[in-house]
Structure formats: structure tokens, C-alpha cells
C-alpha positions as CSV (number, residue, x, y, z in Angstrom):
1,M,83.2,78.4,69.5
2,N,80.9,77.2,72.1
3,I,77.0,77.4,71.4
4,L,73.8,76.5,73.9
5,V,70.9,76.2,72.0
6,V,67.7,76.0,73.8
7,D,64.4,74.5,72.6
8,D,61.8,72.2,74.3
9,D,61.2,70.9,71.0
10,P,63.4,67.6,70.7
11,S,63.3,67.3,67.0
12,F,63.8,70.9,66.1
13,N,66.6,70.9,68.9
14,K,68.3,68.2,67.3
15,M,67.6,69.5,64.2
16,L,69.8,72.7,64.8
17,T,72.4,70.7,67.3
18,G,73.3,68.8,64.4
19,F,73.5,71.6,61.8
20,L,75.9,73.6,64.1
21,S,77.9,70.9,64.7
22,R,78.2,70.1,61.4
23,N,79.3,73.9,60.9
24,N,82.8,72.9,63.4
25,Y,80.7,74.6,66.4
26,E,80.9,73.2,69.7
27,V,77.0,72.4,71.0
28,K,75.0,71.8,73.7
29,S,71.9,71.5,73.8
30,A,68.7,72.3,77.1
31,H,65.2,71.5,76.5
32,S,63.8,74.0,79.3
33,P,65.1,77.6,80.8
34,Q,66.6,75.7,84.2
35,S,68.5,72.9,82.5
36,A,70.0,76.0,80.2
37,L,71.2,77.6,83.6
38,A,72.9,74.7,84.7
39,L,74.3,74.0,81.9
40,L,75.8,77.9,81.9
41,K,76.9,77.1,85.6
42,E,79.1,74.5,84.5
43,N,80.2,75.3,80.9
44,T,81.6,78.8,79.0
45,F,79.8,79.5,76.0
46,D,80.3,82.0,73.5
47,L,76.6,82.3,72.5
48,V,73.1,81.2,73.4
49,L,70.7,80.6,70.7
50,T,67.1,80.3,72.6
51,D,63.7,79.7,71.6
52,F,60.8,82.2,72.7
53,K,58.3,80.3,73.7
54,L,59.4,78.2,76.6
55,P,57.9,76.3,79.6
56,D,58.3,78.0,82.6
57,M,60.0,81.4,81.5
58,N,60.5,83.2,78.4
59,G,63.2,83.5,76.0
60,I,63.2,87.3,76.8
61,K,63.2,86.3,80.9
62,L,66.3,83.5,80.0
63,M,68.2,86.3,78.6
64,Q,67.7,88.8,81.4
65,E,69.3,85.7,83.7
66,I,71.9,84.9,81.6
67,K,72.8,88.6,81.4
68,K,73.0,88.7,85.1
69,V,75.7,86.6,85.4
70,H,77.2,86.6,81.4
71,N,76.7,90.3,80.6
72,N,78.7,89.8,77.2
73,I,76.9,86.5,76.1
74,P,75.4,87.2,72.8
75,V,71.8,85.8,72.8
76,I,69.8,85.8,69.7
77,L,66.3,85.0,70.0
78,I,64.4,82.3,67.9
79,T,60.7,83.6,67.5
80,N,57.3,82.9,65.3
81,Y,56.2,85.7,62.9
82,S,53.4,86.2,65.4
83,D,56.0,87.4,67.8
84,I,57.7,89.6,65.6
85,R,56.7,92.5,67.9
86,T,58.2,91.3,71.2
87,A,61.3,90.3,69.3
88,V,62.0,93.9,68.2
89,N,61.6,94.6,71.8
90,S,63.9,91.8,72.9
91,I,66.5,94.0,71.3
92,K,65.9,96.7,73.4
93,L,66.2,94.7,76.3
94,G,69.5,93.3,75.5
95,A,69.1,90.3,72.5
96,Y,71.9,90.7,70.0
97,E,69.2,90.1,67.3
98,F,66.2,87.5,66.7
99,V,65.4,84.9,63.7
100,T,62.4,83.8,62.6
101,K,60.5,80.6,62.2
102,P,60.9,78.6,59.7
103,V,65.0,79.1,60.1
104,I,67.2,79.8,56.8
105,P,70.2,77.4,57.9
106,D,72.5,80.1,56.0
107,E,71.1,83.3,57.0
108,L,71.2,82.1,60.6
109,L,75.1,81.0,60.4
110,K,75.8,84.6,59.1
111,T,74.0,85.6,62.0
112,I,75.8,84.0,64.7
113,Q,79.1,84.9,63.1
114,K,78.4,88.6,63.2
115,A,77.1,87.6,66.9
116,L,80.7,86.5,67.6
117,T,82.9,88.7,65.8
118,V,81.1,91.3,67.8
119,E,83.4,93.2,70.4
120,P,82.3,93.1,74.1
121,T,81.4,96.5,75.7
122,Q,84.3,97.3,78.8
123,A,81.4,98.3,81.3
124,G,81.2,95.6,83.7
125,S,83.0,92.9,81.3
126,S,85.2,90.4,83.1
127,S,87.7,88.8,81.1
128,E,85.8,85.7,82.2
129,D,83.0,86.5,80.0
130,K,84.3,88.2,76.9
131,P,84.0,86.3,73.9
132,K,87.1,84.7,72.8
133,E,88.1,85.8,68.9
134,K,87.4,83.4,66.5
135,D,90.5,81.6,64.5
136,T,89.6,80.5,61.5
137,S,93.5,78.6,61.6
138,L,93.0,75.0,62.9
139,E,95.4,73.2,64.9
140,F,96.3,69.5,64.1
141,I,98.9,66.9,65.3
142,V,101.1,65.3,62.6
143,G,102.2,62.7,64.5
144,K,105.4,60.3,64.5
145,T,104.3,57.1,63.2
146,P,105.0,56.6,59.7
147,K,101.1,56.5,58.9
148,S,100.5,59.9,60.1
149,L,103.4,61.1,58.3
150,E,102.1,59.8,55.0
151,L,98.9,61.0,55.7
152,W,100.0,64.5,56.2
153,D,103.1,64.6,53.5
154,Y,99.6,64.0,50.9
155,V,97.7,66.6,52.7
156,D,100.9,68.9,51.3
157,L,100.7,67.3,47.9
158,V,97.1,67.4,47.0
159,A,96.1,70.8,48.8
160,P,97.1,73.2,45.9
161,T,95.5,71.3,43.3
162,K,91.9,71.3,42.1
163,M,92.0,67.5,42.7
164,S,88.5,65.8,44.5
165,V,89.6,64.3,47.6
166,L,88.0,61.2,48.9
167,I,88.6,60.7,52.8
168,L,88.6,57.2,53.9
169,G,88.6,56.3,57.6
170,E,86.8,55.0,60.5
171,S,84.0,57.3,62.3
172,G,85.8,59.5,65.1
173,T,88.9,59.8,63.2
174,G,89.2,63.3,62.3
175,K,88.1,63.2,58.4
176,E,86.4,66.8,58.7
177,Y,89.2,68.1,60.0
178,V,91.9,66.8,57.2
179,A,89.2,67.9,55.3
180,N,89.6,71.9,56.6
181,I,93.3,71.6,56.4
182,I,93.2,70.9,53.0
183,H,90.6,73.6,52.4
184,Q,93.3,75.8,54.6
185,K,96.2,75.0,52.7
186,S,94.2,75.6,49.6
187,S,94.0,78.6,47.3
188,R,90.3,78.8,48.6
189,A,91.6,79.3,51.9
190,A,89.8,82.4,51.9
191,K,86.8,81.7,50.5
192,P,84.2,79.3,52.6
193,F,84.1,75.6,54.1
194,V,80.9,73.9,53.8
195,A,80.5,70.8,55.7
196,M,77.4,68.8,54.9
197,D,76.5,65.1,56.3
198,C,74.8,62.8,54.0
199,G,74.0,60.1,56.3
200,V,71.2,62.5,57.7
201,L,69.4,63.2,54.4
202,S,66.4,61.5,53.2
203,K,66.1,60.8,49.2
204,E,63.6,64.4,49.7
205,L,65.7,66.5,51.6
206,A,69.0,65.7,49.7
207,A,68.8,67.7,46.6
208,S,67.3,70.4,48.1
209,E,70.0,70.7,50.5
210,L,72.4,70.2,48.0
211,F,71.2,72.6,45.2
212,G,68.5,74.9,47.1
213,H,64.7,75.3,46.1
214,V,62.3,78.2,45.4
215,K,59.7,78.6,47.0
216,G,57.0,76.5,46.5
217,A,58.9,73.3,44.8
218,F,57.4,71.8,47.3
219,T,55.4,71.3,50.7
220,G,57.3,73.6,53.2
221,A,58.7,75.4,50.6
222,I,57.8,78.6,51.8
223,N,60.8,80.9,50.5
224,D,63.6,80.4,48.1
225,K,67.0,78.5,50.1
226,K,70.5,78.7,48.9
227,G,71.7,74.8,48.7
228,Q,75.3,73.9,50.0
229,F,76.7,73.9,46.3
230,E,75.9,78.1,46.3
231,V,76.8,78.7,50.2
232,A,80.2,77.0,49.0
233,N,80.8,79.0,45.5
234,G,84.2,79.4,45.3
235,G,85.5,77.3,48.3
236,T,85.4,74.1,49.3
237,L,82.4,71.5,50.2
238,F,83.2,68.4,52.0
239,L,80.5,65.9,51.6
240,D,81.0,63.5,54.7
241,E,79.3,60.0,54.5
242,I,78.9,60.3,51.0
243,G,78.5,56.6,50.6
244,N,74.9,57.5,52.3
245,L,74.0,59.7,49.6
246,P,70.6,58.8,47.9
247,Y,71.2,56.5,44.9
248,E,68.8,59.3,42.6
249,V,70.8,62.0,44.2
250,Q,74.1,61.0,43.1
251,V,72.7,61.1,39.7
252,Q,72.1,65.0,40.0
253,L,75.4,65.0,42.2
254,L,77.3,63.6,39.3
255,R,76.1,65.9,36.1
256,V,77.2,69.1,38.6
257,L,80.2,68.1,39.0
258,Q,80.7,67.1,35.1
259,E,79.1,70.8,34.3
260,S,80.0,72.6,37.2
261,I,75.9,74.2,37.1
262,I,72.8,73.6,39.2
263,K,69.4,74.0,39.6
264,R,67.5,74.7,42.3
265,V,64.8,72.3,43.2
266,G,61.6,73.5,41.4
267,S,63.5,75.7,39.2
268,E,64.5,75.6,35.1
269,K,67.4,78.3,35.9
270,E,71.0,77.4,35.6
271,I,73.1,79.0,37.9
272,P,77.3,78.0,37.4
273,V,79.5,77.3,40.9
274,D,83.0,76.7,41.4
275,V,83.5,74.3,44.5
276,R,86.0,71.9,45.0
277,I,84.6,68.3,47.0
278,I,86.5,66.5,49.6
279,S,84.4,63.4,50.0
280,A,84.2,61.1,53.6
281,T,83.1,57.7,53.9
282,N,84.0,55.2,57.0
283,E,82.6,52.3,54.8
284,N,83.9,50.6,51.3
285,L,82.6,52.7,48.4
286,A,84.7,50.4,46.0
287,D,82.7,47.4,47.4
288,N,79.3,49.7,47.3
289,R,79.7,50.6,43.8
290,N,80.1,46.9,42.8
291,S,76.7,46.0,44.7
292,E,75.2,49.1,43.2
293,E,74.5,51.0,46.3
294,F,76.8,53.8,44.8
295,R,77.5,54.7,41.3
296,N,81.0,53.5,39.7
297,D,81.4,57.0,37.5
298,L,80.2,59.1,41.0
299,Y,82.7,57.1,42.8
300,H,86.0,57.6,40.2
301,R,84.7,61.7,39.6
302,I,85.4,62.1,43.4
303,N,87.8,60.3,44.0
304,E,90.7,61.3,42.0
305,F,93.2,61.4,44.8
306,E,92.5,59.2,47.8
307,L,93.6,59.3,51.8
308,K,93.2,56.8,54.3
309,V,93.2,58.5,58.0
310,P,94.4,55.8,60.2
311,P,92.6,54.4,63.3
312,L,94.1,55.4,67.1
313,R,94.7,51.8,67.4
314,E,97.3,52.1,64.6
315,R,99.0,55.3,65.7
316,L,99.6,54.9,69.8
317,I,103.1,56.3,69.8
318,D,101.2,59.6,69.1
319,L,98.9,59.2,72.0
320,E,100.1,61.2,74.4
321,E,100.7,64.4,71.8
322,Y,96.8,63.8,71.4
323,C,96.0,63.6,75.0
324,A,98.0,66.6,75.8
325,F,96.6,68.7,72.8
326,F,93.1,68.0,74.1
327,M,93.7,68.3,77.6
328,K,95.1,72.2,76.8
329,E,91.8,72.2,74.9
330,A,89.4,71.1,77.3
331,C,91.5,73.2,80.2
332,R,90.8,76.3,78.1
333,D,87.0,75.4,77.4
334,L,86.2,74.7,81.1
335,N,88.3,77.8,82.4
336,K,90.7,74.8,84.1
337,P,94.0,75.3,85.2
338,P,96.5,72.9,83.5
339,K,96.0,69.3,84.2
340,I,98.1,66.3,84.0
341,L,97.4,62.6,83.0
342,S,99.0,60.3,86.1
343,N,101.0,57.3,84.3
344,E,98.4,55.1,85.6
345,V,95.9,56.6,83.6
346,V,98.2,56.8,80.4
347,E,98.8,53.3,80.7
348,I,95.4,52.4,80.7
349,F,94.7,54.2,77.1
350,K,97.8,52.4,75.8
351,K,96.1,49.2,76.1
352,Y,92.7,49.8,74.9
353,D,91.4,49.6,71.6
354,W,89.5,53.1,71.4
355,P,86.6,51.8,68.7
356,G,85.8,55.6,68.7
357,N,89.1,57.2,68.1
358,L,89.8,60.7,68.4
359,R,86.5,61.9,68.8
360,E,86.3,59.1,71.6
361,L,89.6,60.8,73.3
362,K,88.6,64.1,72.9
363,N,84.9,63.6,74.7
364,L,86.6,61.3,77.4
365,I,89.4,64.1,78.6
366,K,87.2,66.5,78.5
367,R,85.0,64.7,81.1
368,A,87.8,63.9,83.2
369,V,89.3,67.6,83.4
370,L,85.7,68.8,84.1
371,L,85.8,66.1,87.2
372,A,89.1,66.5,88.2
373,T,89.8,68.4,91.7
374,D,93.3,69.1,91.6
375,E,96.3,68.9,89.0
376,Y,95.9,65.2,88.0
377,I,93.7,63.2,86.3
378,T,93.7,59.8,87.8
379,I,91.3,56.8,87.2
380,D,89.0,58.2,89.2
381,Q,88.0,60.6,86.5
382,L,87.6,57.6,83.8
383,P,84.2,56.0,82.9
384,E,83.6,52.7,85.2
385,G,84.2,50.8,82.3
386,F,87.8,51.7,81.9
387,K,88.2,50.8,85.8
388,Q,86.8,47.6,85.1
389,K,89.0,46.9,82.2
390,E,92.1,47.8,84.5
391,T,91.2,45.2,86.9
392,G,90.9,42.4,84.0
393,T,94.3,42.9,82.6
394,K,96.3,40.2,84.4
395,D,93.3,38.2,82.3
396,S,94.2,40.1,78.9
397,A,97.8,37.7,78.8
398,E,96.4,34.5,79.0
399,N,93.6,35.4,76.2
400,I,96.0,36.6,73.7
401,K,97.8,33.3,72.4
402,S,94.0,32.4,71.6
403,V,93.4,35.8,69.7
404,S,97.0,35.6,68.1
405,H,96.0,33.4,65.6
406,Q,93.0,35.3,64.3
407,N,92.2,37.3,61.5
408,L,92.9,40.6,62.7
409,K,90.0,41.7,60.6
410,E,87.6,38.7,62.1
411,I,88.7,40.6,65.2
412,Q,87.4,44.1,64.5
413,K,84.5,42.4,63.0
414,S,83.6,40.7,65.9
415,Q,84.1,43.8,68.5
416,E,82.0,45.7,66.2
417,I,79.0,42.8,66.7
418,E,79.6,42.8,69.9
419,A,79.3,46.7,70.6
420,I,76.3,46.9,68.4
421,K,74.6,44.3,70.3
422,R,75.3,46.1,73.7
423,V,74.5,49.3,72.6
424,L,71.2,48.3,70.9
425,S,70.8,46.5,74.4
426,E,71.0,49.3,76.2
427,T,69.1,51.3,74.5
428,K,66.1,49.0,74.2
429,Y,66.6,48.8,70.6
430,N,66.4,52.4,69.8
431,K,67.9,52.4,66.7
432,S,68.3,56.5,66.3
433,L,69.8,56.8,70.1
434,A,72.1,53.2,69.7
435,A,73.5,55.6,66.1
436,K,74.0,58.5,68.5
437,L,76.4,56.4,70.9
438,L,78.3,54.8,68.6
439,N,79.2,57.4,66.8
440,I,77.7,56.1,63.1
441,D,74.7,58.1,61.3
442,R,71.3,55.7,61.4
443,S,71.7,54.8,57.6
444,T,75.4,53.3,58.5
445,L,73.4,50.9,62.1
446,Y,70.6,49.5,59.7
447,K,73.5,48.7,57.1
448,K,75.7,47.3,60.0
449,I,73.1,45.0,61.4
450,K,71.9,43.8,58.3
451,E,75.3,42.7,57.0
452,Y,76.2,41.0,60.5
453,G,72.6,39.4,60.6
454,I,71.8,40.9,64.2
455,D,68.7,40.3,65.5
456,A,67.1,43.9,66.0
């Protein structure tokens, strides 16, 4: 489901966009009413989440502009307490609901889920404007490569059990999808699947996000808040990039996993929880635990069963199947007729090493579908870098001999160093932006910079 977030506060916009993305929504953000309306012309959205106070045009006026073209898109208004009266009036004018700042994440999720399941009115509605039905099942590709087949065989084996699973794999390989499939194939499928990115949590916020807090527990805790363990109770909690969890919080997490009891920050009340833990990392936790960055006892607790998701470059046999899958998805999301990859593009894709893995492929195909003017996707719809690579393929054969004697890990390391240096340079060493472009979290980027001795 596609959500548009409109807020002129960059920090709040980024936080809200990241939160919704981690909860399996496709999210685009706008920082002004004009950019929001432009995005609505180019994309199909199932819901708009907008702040009331915006430059040049308030949230209600923006909602009215949206409703002129897309009458059945639900709009949720975000307001301060001082704007409650205006917010209530907004419902009379067509808003689905309003939420007040500070936003309580689990309450916002419930409001969004309800909005996305409301049937549109028939009057004045077109098939293009009707919200899509929320499909709770996930499509996925098994593939034909031995590593892919082994992965899904293991998923079928471990899913019905209560075992904690650790998923290993590079960024963009689809670790969260694998976790979600395990959840769907388990006896907990009817209960919540909650995904949490440990890489973006500070030591101060991690405990609150995991276990919740009570009002007054710390500055800014103006309400009681459920943690992700309570939200996922009865279901599955997916802890992505668990290797970045602060060491002090690892101690608390281990205790919860051993006792199945949590205490909200600032409270002594014990709350029993029944949660299956699936963790993921793109790092070698075995090395980290030896260097005392990750607790050895916690590592064994979360790693009752280990799964490895192979990078895309190791399953190129499945490339065309993934292309067809993402093409169908992109055409549906962008309301485009079916497209076909030209033979030239397929050959370029097969020669590419895909450092961003499936995420990079998905984004690339969606971009190409948006740009394509006829049935075929050609090299003209690919980023400039791909065109340059194609013109340089004649030189690649000459380089094979010099590369063939190198260790594969050394090749991967050198490519990673080169990519980090290039992106840091392009972003003028803005590490937050560089981490985003590299599809890793900021703490992982800092570790890579230190590990490789990069001057940054």
C-alpha cells in the first residue's frame, strides 16, 4: 500500500516516513503542498498523511485540492492540540481522521489500517481512485539456484516451530520478506508481525521502543507508550540490524527473551509477553561477539536456527524471474500497461554485480517503468551509469585475467571501499545522506569507515 507523507519539518517527515516503511508500506514524502500535488499527479497513493500547518496552504486546503481529483483517497490530518477544533471541522470537510502531536506510533498504525480498509463511496468514484484491498499475504519467488532452493526449504522447516531465527545477508537481499514469510507460515500468522530497525535507535530510545515507557519516565514522555514487544504480543517481532543494538540494551533484551516478561521504562510492573524473535544482520555477529561488541549469550539465544539469504549476484539464474515480478508490481503501482525488458537491458543486467541486491533491482525497474513511453524498456530508461558500463564492456575481458587471481572477498572489499568513498565524495561527506544512498544505516557506515580506514 502506498502512502504520501506531507510535512515541512524535515526531521519529523523523515522519522514518520521511516516508521511507515518499516511497517511494510511504500512511502513517498513531500515537504510542501505543491510538491505533494505534483507527486499525486505522477503516482497512485492509497492514503495521504498531512500536517495541518504547511507553507502557503494548510492541510485542509491541501485535502480539498486532493479530493477534487482523487475523491476516494483517505486523508489523515496531523495537528497540535491547539488545532483540535479545526481538526474536528476537517472531518466534516472530508478528512478520514485526525491525529495529534506528539504522534503515538501504534495508535497511528491502527488509524492507517482502518482507513485503508474502508470501502470507498460509489458516487463520483472511478476505478482508478478506489483504494486497493489490503493483501495480507506476501508473494515471493523461490527461484531455481541451489542456494535459493535451500533457503526456502529451510524456511518451510523452521516456520512451524518456536525457534528463534537469525537471518544473515547483505543489505537489500530481502531479509525482512523472508522473516515475514516465516511468520505467515507459522501458527502465529493471525497475530501481528512487527518490524523494528535497531540500526536507527540510540541507547536512550532503544529501551523505550522495545519495552515501552510510562508517563514521566523521562523528558518528553508525556504519555504511556507500548513498546514493540507489547505490540507484537502473540505474534512475531523482527529485529533488523540487531548487531547495532546498544550493548546496554542487549542485556535487557536477553533478560526478556529468557523470562518472557517486560517492564516499561520507568515502571516496576511486570508484563508477560509471548513473542517469537526473528533477527537479521548484514554483519558477522560471530566476529562482533568475539570483539565484545555483541553479547555471546544473546547471540546464541537469537540464533537457534540460522538462515543465509544469498546476494543477487549469486542467483543470476533467477534474475529474469525477479525482473518480471518487480515489473508486474511497478506497472500495477504506477497504473502503467505491461512492459517488456529489451534483450539489451537483460544482458546489461546479467553483467552487473548488483551491490544493492533486490532492493536496487526493484527501484531500478520501477524507475524504468515510469520513464518508458512504449511497450519496451530499453537502455534509454536506465541511469547514466549503466549506459557508461555498456560502452566499457569491451575492456572488461582484458580485466578478467588480472582479477581472476584475486580472492573473491578481496574483490568484494575493494568494491565496497570504492563505493563508500565515491558516495561520501558525492554527498560532500554528509554521512547520513551517504548511508541512505548506500542502503545501510548510519552506524554501519561508521563501522565500515573505521574498518577500512577511510579518510572521512
